C-alpha positions, 0 to 999 in steps of 0.5 A: 253042561250048559243047562246046569250053568244057566240054572246056577246063574239064574238062581244066583241072580234071583238070590241077589235080587231078593237080598237087595230087596230085603236090605232096601225095604224099611223095617216093620214097625208095630203100632200102639194099638191092636185089633183082635177079631172074632177068630182071635187074630191080632193086628198091632199096626194102628197108631191111634185108637180111632184108626183101630176102631175104624178098621174094626168097623163093620168087621167086628173085633175089639181094640186095645192098647198093645201091652208090649208097646215101647214108646220111645218118648217115654223112655227113662234116661240114664242118670249117672250117680255123682262121683264121690270125691275122697275127703281131704286128709287133715295132714295137708 
């Protein structure tokens, strides 16, 4: 029975390590520009057009702005409508 308990312990330790690494790693962020190579693989990890073009240099491909990129600086703010106050009645 000892080998089974060692396997379970090792599996639990490996799973715990994997969970800790996944939690500690930063979230992936998409860039504003994408490069599409000749095999139609797309990489959207470039923050500037120049950075994308430098990556495509010598390897071919095209660079374009990511149409799905959401720029947090251009987000529309919510502006609530002004509250409507009831008209004062003539009886007052």
